[in-house]
C-alpha positions as CSV (number, residue, x, y, z in Angstrom):
1,X,95.4,107.5,45.9
2,X,93.0,105.2,47.8
3,X,92.9,101.4,47.2
4,X,91.0,98.3,48.1
5,X,93.4,95.6,49.1
6,X,93.1,92.5,51.3
7,X,96.7,92.2,52.4
8,X,100.3,91.8,51.4
9,X,100.6,90.2,47.9
10,X,97.0,90.7,47.0
11,X,95.8,93.0,44.2
12,X,95.5,96.8,44.9
13,X,92.3,98.1,43.2
14,X,92.3,101.9,42.9
15,X,89.0,103.4,44.1
16,X,89.1,105.4,40.9
17,X,87.8,102.2,39.2
18,X,84.5,102.7,40.9
19,X,84.5,106.4,40.2
20,X,85.0,105.7,36.5
21,X,82.1,103.2,36.6
22,X,79.9,105.9,38.1
23,X,81.0,108.4,35.4
24,X,80.3,105.8,32.7
25,X,76.7,105.2,33.9
26,X,76.1,109.0,34.3
27,X,77.3,109.6,30.7
28,X,74.9,107.0,29.4
29,X,72.0,108.3,31.5
30,X,72.5,111.8,30.0
31,X,71.1,110.5,26.7
32,X,67.7,109.9,28.2
33,X,65.0,112.5,27.6
34,X,63.8,112.5,31.3
35,X,67.2,113.6,32.6
36,X,67.9,117.2,33.4
37,X,70.4,119.1,35.4
38,X,68.7,118.2,38.7
39,X,68.4,114.5,38.1
40,X,70.1,112.0,40.4
41,X,70.8,108.2,40.5
42,X,70.1,106.6,43.8
43,X,71.3,103.0,44.7
44,X,70.7,101.2,47.9
45,X,73.5,98.9,49.1
46,X,73.0,95.5,50.7
47,X,72.0,94.9,54.3
48,X,73.2,92.4,56.9
49,X,71.0,89.3,56.8
50,X,70.4,87.4,60.0
51,X,70.6,83.6,60.2
52,X,66.9,82.8,60.7
53,X,65.8,84.3,64.0
54,X,69.3,84.4,65.6
55,X,71.6,87.3,66.3
56,X,74.2,85.8,64.0
57,X,74.5,87.3,60.5
58,X,75.6,85.6,57.2
59,X,79.0,86.9,56.0
60,X,78.1,90.1,54.3
61,X,78.5,90.5,50.5
62,X,77.7,93.8,48.9
63,X,74.9,94.2,46.4
64,X,76.4,94.0,42.9
65,X,75.2,97.2,41.3
66,X,76.2,99.1,44.4
67,X,79.6,97.5,44.4
68,X,80.0,98.4,40.7
69,X,79.5,102.1,41.4
70,X,80.8,102.6,44.9
71,X,83.0,99.6,46.0
72,X,81.8,100.0,49.6
73,X,82.5,97.2,52.1
74,X,79.9,98.2,54.7
75,X,76.3,97.2,54.8
76,X,73.3,99.6,55.1
77,X,74.6,102.4,52.8
78,X,73.2,104.4,49.9
79,X,74.9,106.1,47.0
80,X,73.7,108.9,44.8
81,X,75.2,110.4,41.6
82,X,74.3,113.8,40.1
83,X,73.9,112.8,36.5
84,X,74.9,116.1,34.9
85,X,78.1,116.6,36.9
86,X,79.0,113.1,38.0
87,X,79.2,114.3,41.6
88,X,79.0,111.3,44.0
89,X,77.4,111.2,47.4
90,X,77.7,108.3,49.9
91,X,75.1,107.9,52.7
92,X,76.2,105.8,55.7
93,X,74.4,104.5,58.8
94,X,74.5,106.7,61.9
95,X,75.8,104.2,64.3
96,X,75.5,104.4,68.1
97,X,78.6,104.9,70.2
98,X,78.2,101.4,71.6
99,X,78.9,100.0,68.2
100,X,82.6,100.9,68.7
101,X,82.7,98.6,71.8
102,X,81.8,95.5,69.9
103,X,82.7,96.2,66.3
104,X,85.6,98.6,66.4
105,X,86.3,102.2,65.3
106,X,83.4,104.1,63.8
107,X,84.6,106.0,60.7
108,X,83.9,109.7,60.6
109,X,82.2,111.2,57.5
110,X,85.6,112.6,56.4
111,X,87.2,109.2,56.8
112,X,84.5,107.6,54.6
113,X,85.0,110.3,52.0
114,X,88.7,109.6,51.9
115,X,88.4,105.8,51.8
116,X,85.8,105.7,49.0
117,X,86.9,108.8,47.1
118,X,83.4,110.3,46.8
119,X,82.6,114.0,46.7
120,X,80.4,114.1,49.8
121,X,79.2,111.9,52.7
122,X,76.1,112.2,54.8
123,X,74.2,109.9,57.1
124,X,71.3,107.8,55.8
125,X,68.8,109.6,57.9
126,X,69.7,112.8,55.9
127,X,68.6,111.4,52.5
128,X,65.3,113.2,52.5
129,X,66.9,116.5,53.6
130,X,69.6,116.2,51.0
131,X,67.2,115.7,48.1
132,X,65.0,118.6,49.3
133,X,68.0,120.9,49.5
134,X,69.3,120.1,46.0
135,X,65.7,120.4,44.6
136,X,66.0,117.1,42.8
137,X,63.7,116.8,39.8
138,X,63.8,113.0,39.3
139,X,65.4,110.2,41.4
140,X,66.3,107.3,39.1
141,X,66.2,104.0,41.1
142,X,67.1,100.5,40.1
143,X,64.4,98.0,39.2
144,X,64.6,95.2,36.6
145,X,64.4,91.5,36.0
146,X,67.6,89.4,36.2
147,X,67.0,87.0,33.2
148,X,69.1,84.2,34.9
149,X,67.2,84.1,38.2
150,X,64.0,85.8,37.1
151,X,64.2,87.7,40.3
152,X,63.8,91.5,40.4
153,X,66.3,94.0,41.7
154,X,64.7,96.2,44.4
155,X,64.6,100.0,44.0
156,X,66.1,102.1,46.7
157,X,63.7,103.3,49.4
158,X,64.0,105.5,52.4
159,X,61.7,107.4,54.8
160,X,60.2,110.3,52.9
161,X,61.0,109.1,49.3
162,X,57.3,109.4,48.5
163,X,57.7,113.2,48.5
164,X,59.9,113.0,45.3
165,X,59.4,112.0,41.7
166,X,61.0,108.6,41.2
167,X,61.6,106.6,38.0
168,X,62.4,103.0,38.3
169,X,62.1,102.1,34.5
170,X,65.2,103.7,33.0
171,X,68.3,102.9,35.1
172,X,68.3,99.1,35.0
173,X,69.0,98.6,31.3
174,X,71.6,101.4,31.3
175,X,73.7,100.2,34.2
176,X,73.4,96.6,33.2
177,X,74.7,97.4,29.7
178,X,77.5,99.3,31.3
179,X,78.5,96.3,33.3
180,X,78.6,94.1,30.1
181,X,81.7,95.9,28.7
182,X,84.6,95.7,31.1
183,X,86.9,98.6,31.8
184,X,90.7,98.3,31.7
185,X,90.7,98.4,35.6
186,X,88.0,95.7,35.8
187,X,89.9,93.5,33.4
188,X,92.9,93.5,35.7
189,X,90.7,92.5,38.7
190,X,89.2,89.7,36.6
191,X,92.6,88.5,35.5
192,X,93.8,88.4,39.1
193,X,90.9,86.4,40.5
194,X,91.1,84.0,37.5
195,X,94.8,83.5,38.2
196,X,94.3,82.8,41.9
197,X,91.4,80.4,41.0
198,X,93.5,78.7,38.4
199,X,96.4,78.1,40.9
200,X,93.9,76.8,43.4
201,X,92.6,74.3,40.9
202,X,96.2,73.2,40.3
203,X,96.7,72.8,44.0
204,X,93.7,70.5,44.1
205,X,95.1,68.5,41.2
206,X,98.4,68.1,43.0
207,X,96.8,67.1,46.3
208,X,94.0,64.7,45.3
209,X,94.2,61.0,45.8
210,X,91.8,58.1,46.1
211,X,90.3,57.8,49.5
212,X,89.8,61.5,50.0
213,X,86.3,63.0,50.1
214,X,85.1,65.5,47.6
215,X,84.7,68.2,50.3
216,X,88.4,67.8,51.2
217,X,89.2,68.9,47.7
218,X,86.7,71.8,48.0
219,X,88.5,72.8,51.2
220,X,91.9,72.8,49.5
221,X,90.5,75.2,46.9
222,X,88.8,77.5,49.4
223,X,91.9,77.6,51.6
224,X,94.2,78.5,48.6
225,X,92.0,81.2,47.3
226,X,91.7,82.9,50.7
227,X,95.2,82.2,52.1
228,X,97.1,83.2,48.9
229,X,94.7,85.5,47.1
230,X,92.6,87.3,49.8
231,X,89.4,85.8,48.3
232,X,87.1,85.7,51.4
233,X,84.2,84.7,49.2
234,X,83.8,82.3,46.4
235,X,81.4,83.2,43.5
236,X,79.1,80.2,43.8
237,X,78.8,76.9,45.7
238,X,81.7,74.7,44.7
239,X,80.9,71.7,42.5
240,X,83.2,68.8,43.3
241,X,81.7,65.9,41.4
242,X,83.5,62.6,41.1
243,X,82.4,59.3,39.4
244,X,78.7,59.5,38.5
245,X,78.4,62.8,40.5
246,X,80.3,64.5,37.7
247,X,77.1,64.2,35.5
248,X,75.1,66.3,38.0
249,X,75.4,69.8,36.5
250,X,75.0,71.7,39.8
251,X,76.3,69.1,42.2
252,X,77.5,70.3,45.7
253,X,74.2,71.8,46.9
254,X,72.7,71.2,50.3
255,X,71.3,67.8,49.5
256,X,74.6,66.6,47.9
257,X,77.3,68.5,49.8
258,X,80.4,67.1,48.1
259,X,80.6,64.1,50.5
260,X,81.4,61.1,48.3
261,X,84.6,59.2,48.9
262,X,86.8,59.4,45.7
263,X,87.7,56.1,44.2
264,X,90.7,55.1,42.1
265,X,89.8,55.5,38.4
266,X,87.1,58.2,39.0
267,X,86.7,61.1,36.6
268,X,86.6,64.4,38.5
269,X,84.6,67.5,37.5
270,X,85.6,70.4,39.7
271,X,83.8,73.7,39.0
272,X,85.0,76.4,41.4
273,X,85.8,80.1,41.3
274,X,87.1,82.6,43.8
275,X,85.8,86.1,44.3
276,X,87.8,89.3,44.9
277,X,86.3,92.7,45.6
278,X,83.0,91.3,44.3
279,X,84.5,90.1,40.9
280,X,84.1,86.5,40.0
281,X,86.0,83.6,38.4
282,X,84.3,80.5,37.1
283,X,86.7,77.7,36.1
284,X,86.0,74.0,35.6
285,X,88.7,71.3,35.4
286,X,88.0,67.7,34.5
287,X,90.6,65.0,35.1
288,X,91.1,61.4,36.4
289,X,91.8,61.3,40.1
290,X,94.9,59.0,39.6
291,X,96.3,61.3,37.0
292,X,96.1,58.8,34.1
293,X,93.3,58.8,31.6
294,X,91.7,55.6,30.5
295,X,90.8,55.3,26.8
296,X,87.1,56.0,27.6
297,X,88.0,59.0,29.6
298,X,90.4,60.3,26.9
299,X,87.7,59.8,24.2
300,X,85.1,62.0,26.0
301,X,87.6,64.5,27.3
302,X,89.1,65.1,23.9
303,X,85.7,65.6,22.3
304,X,85.0,68.4,24.8
305,X,88.5,69.8,24.4
306,X,88.1,70.0,20.6
307,X,84.8,71.8,21.1
308,X,86.4,74.3,23.5
309,X,89.4,74.8,21.1
310,X,87.1,75.5,18.2
311,X,85.3,78.2,20.1
312,X,88.5,79.9,21.4
313,X,89.8,80.0,17.8
314,X,86.6,81.5,16.4
315,X,85.4,83.9,19.2
316,X,85.9,87.6,18.6
317,X,83.9,90.8,18.2
318,X,81.1,90.5,15.7
319,X,80.6,86.8,16.2
320,X,77.2,85.4,17.3
321,X,77.3,83.5,20.6
322,X,74.5,81.3,19.3
323,X,76.8,80.4,16.4
324,X,79.5,79.6,19.0
325,X,77.1,77.2,20.8
326,X,76.3,75.5,17.5
327,X,80.0,75.2,16.6
328,X,80.8,73.6,20.0
329,X,78.0,71.1,19.7
330,X,78.8,70.3,16.1
331,X,82.5,69.6,16.9
332,X,81.7,67.5,20.0
333,X,79.1,65.4,18.2
334,X,81.5,64.9,15.3
335,X,84.0,63.5,17.7
336,X,81.5,61.2,19.3
337,X,80.6,60.0,15.7
338,X,84.3,59.4,15.0
339,X,84.5,57.3,18.1
340,X,81.5,55.2,16.9
341,X,79.1,56.3,19.6
342,X,77.0,58.2,17.0
343,X,76.1,57.8,13.3
344,X,74.5,59.9,10.6
345,X,74.7,63.6,9.7
346,X,75.8,65.9,12.6
347,X,73.7,68.8,11.4
348,X,70.7,66.6,11.4
349,X,71.6,65.4,14.9
350,X,71.5,69.0,16.1
351,X,68.3,69.7,14.2
352,X,66.7,66.8,16.1
353,X,67.9,68.0,19.5
354,X,70.5,65.3,20.1
355,X,73.0,67.9,21.2
356,X,71.0,68.6,24.3
357,X,71.2,65.0,25.4
358,X,74.9,65.3,25.8
359,X,75.1,69.0,26.7
360,X,71.8,70.2,28.2
361,X,73.3,73.6,29.2
362,X,74.4,76.6,27.2
363,X,78.0,77.1,26.0
364,X,78.7,79.8,28.6
365,X,77.6,83.1,30.1
366,X,78.6,86.6,30.8
367,X,80.7,87.0,34.0
368,X,81.8,89.9,36.1
369,X,80.4,91.1,39.4
370,X,78.0,88.1,39.3
371,X,79.1,84.7,38.1
372,X,76.1,84.7,35.8
373,X,76.4,88.4,35.0
374,X,73.7,90.8,33.9
375,X,73.0,91.8,30.3
376,X,72.0,88.5,28.7
377,X,68.5,89.5,27.5
378,X,68.0,93.1,28.4
379,X,64.5,94.3,27.6
380,X,63.8,90.9,26.0
381,X,66.5,91.4,23.4
382,X,67.7,89.4,21.7
383,X,65.0,86.8,21.8
384,X,66.0,83.6,23.6
385,X,66.5,80.7,21.2
386,X,63.9,77.9,21.4
387,X,65.8,74.9,20.1
388,X,66.9,72.2,22.6
389,X,70.1,73.2,24.3
390,X,70.1,76.6,22.7
391,X,67.1,77.5,24.9
392,X,69.4,77.2,27.9
393,X,71.8,79.9,26.7
394,X,72.2,82.6,29.4
395,X,72.9,85.1,26.6
396,X,72.5,85.1,22.9
397,X,74.1,88.3,21.8
398,X,76.7,89.2,19.2
399,X,80.1,89.4,20.9
400,X,81.7,92.8,21.5
401,X,85.2,93.8,22.5
402,X,85.4,94.0,26.3
403,X,82.8,91.3,27.0
404,X,84.0,88.7,29.5
405,X,82.4,85.3,29.0
406,X,82.9,81.7,30.1
407,X,83.4,79.0,27.4
408,X,82.2,75.7,29.0
409,X,81.3,72.9,26.6
410,X,80.5,69.6,28.4
411,X,79.5,66.0,27.7
412,X,77.5,64.2,30.3
413,X,75.9,60.8,30.6
414,X,72.7,61.6,32.6
415,X,70.4,58.6,33.2
416,X,67.2,60.6,32.6
417,X,68.5,62.1,29.3
418,X,70.0,58.8,28.2
419,X,66.6,57.1,28.7
420,X,64.9,59.9,26.9
421,X,67.2,59.5,23.9
422,X,66.8,55.7,23.8
423,X,63.0,56.1,23.9
424,X,62.8,58.6,21.0
425,X,63.1,57.1,17.5
426,X,64.1,60.5,16.1
427,X,67.2,60.5,18.4
428,X,67.8,56.7,18.6
429,X,68.5,56.5,14.9
430,X,71.7,58.5,15.5
431,X,72.9,56.3,18.4
432,X,75.0,53.2,18.5
433,X,73.2,51.8,21.5
434,X,75.8,49.4,22.8
435,X,78.6,52.0,22.8
436,X,76.2,54.6,24.3
437,X,75.0,52.3,27.1
438,X,78.6,51.4,28.0
439,X,79.0,55.0,29.2
440,X,75.9,55.0,31.5
441,X,78.0,55.2,34.7
442,X,80.7,57.4,33.3
443,X,79.7,60.7,34.7
444,X,80.6,63.8,32.7
445,X,83.3,66.1,31.5
446,X,83.2,69.9,31.4
447,X,86.0,72.3,30.5
448,X,85.4,75.9,31.5
449,X,87.5,79.0,30.8
450,X,87.1,82.7,31.5
451,X,87.6,84.5,28.2
452,X,88.0,88.2,27.3
453,X,86.6,89.1,23.9
454,X,88.8,91.3,21.7
455,X,88.3,92.8,18.2
456,X,90.3,90.1,16.5
457,X,90.1,87.1,18.9
458,X,90.0,86.4,22.6
459,X,92.2,86.0,25.6
460,X,91.8,83.1,28.1
461,X,92.4,84.0,31.7
462,X,92.1,80.4,33.0
463,X,95.7,79.1,33.1
464,X,95.5,75.4,34.0
465,X,96.6,72.2,32.3
466,X,94.2,71.4,29.5
467,X,95.4,68.7,27.1
468,X,95.5,65.0,28.2
469,X,99.3,65.1,28.0
470,X,99.5,68.3,30.1
471,X,97.2,67.0,32.8
472,X,99.0,63.6,33.0
473,X,102.4,65.3,33.2
474,X,101.3,67.8,35.8
475,X,99.6,65.3,38.1
476,X,102.4,62.8,38.0
477,X,105.1,65.2,38.9
478,X,106.5,64.0,42.2
């Protein structure tokens, strides 16, 4: 049996996982009226991308749909599946002999066939000839909107494709829905990368101390994931916010590259996730840099933790994700009320949009081959909620067994939103202004777990200290 594996101690992924994914998509495609016994799926893999006008390329990462169905490491490939039989065909670039001088051994077609466990392998310049010989009726290509980015996946194209009947309307919704429900093999990959990422977060918590920079903490995480887990990629730009930076939801970008010097007493919000064989982790840990919570830090942290715990207790097949967002917001606002920051009826607070002042993002998202995985609003369904905070949900579906989601409630003190609340009589009536203002420079807290939905509950793959007591005990172990 052929496997993907990065090295000793890293997870072996059987190539049959990708074959099973191909078969799953083919089975679902058979239900469509346009499919007959000469219909094929065609996907185009990713290509190398040059750094501006130089001869240096960005580190290659495979296109996600192509990774899902073929698991191919190399750029410049295509993959086809005969829908009726499930027969798979890989098309690889025909490389010049000189490639071997600079880049190493050039695999033969038989070697590619063995490595990727496909039925046939041809060169990319034989695509037109192949489809002519099999007398293809329809080539189904991928084209659809990603509702997180609002960008469109690009249908496969090759010289001569205009000679064939192509359909780019059907495949996207089918393959995206297949990706929503994880297979047993995929679950093990996701469990592995979540475990490596959890351990990397714990390594940061053990190593951090005042006087370090945020990027030094990022480097500890990156090193652990790669050195110990074979994660050459991370799934997104690491967010290492400390102090007031912990209130910046997507901190760590090019204009704010995790450069602040960490001070004693700071609250840290570290949102980081490794990536293995294309599969993502997305975990956030919030903790005081010195390992000891102040009363203010404990107040906000426990409000977020209670929200997270309520969702983990309630989430299961058949439950609405919109209801889970409401539950998390209601629990957190209730805790803030109990701590005298807020007053009044909590349901009325949410009806007024106060929840979005403290948590402007959605409760979480689907996760898999993309950190914000596909399938949230396929074909415009379900309709995206319109209420404040709820309108930021990356998906609003009823949960199904096999879905893999993040649960990430947060509480932030963002100057712009604080000013907005204080200037709106409909929101200000719920706020004890003096207490609220006292948290203006606090930053924020987010707790994020990776959770597998089951029929009667859920399983959390993020294994890190979560309670105040667990965090303090872990960080103060000498």
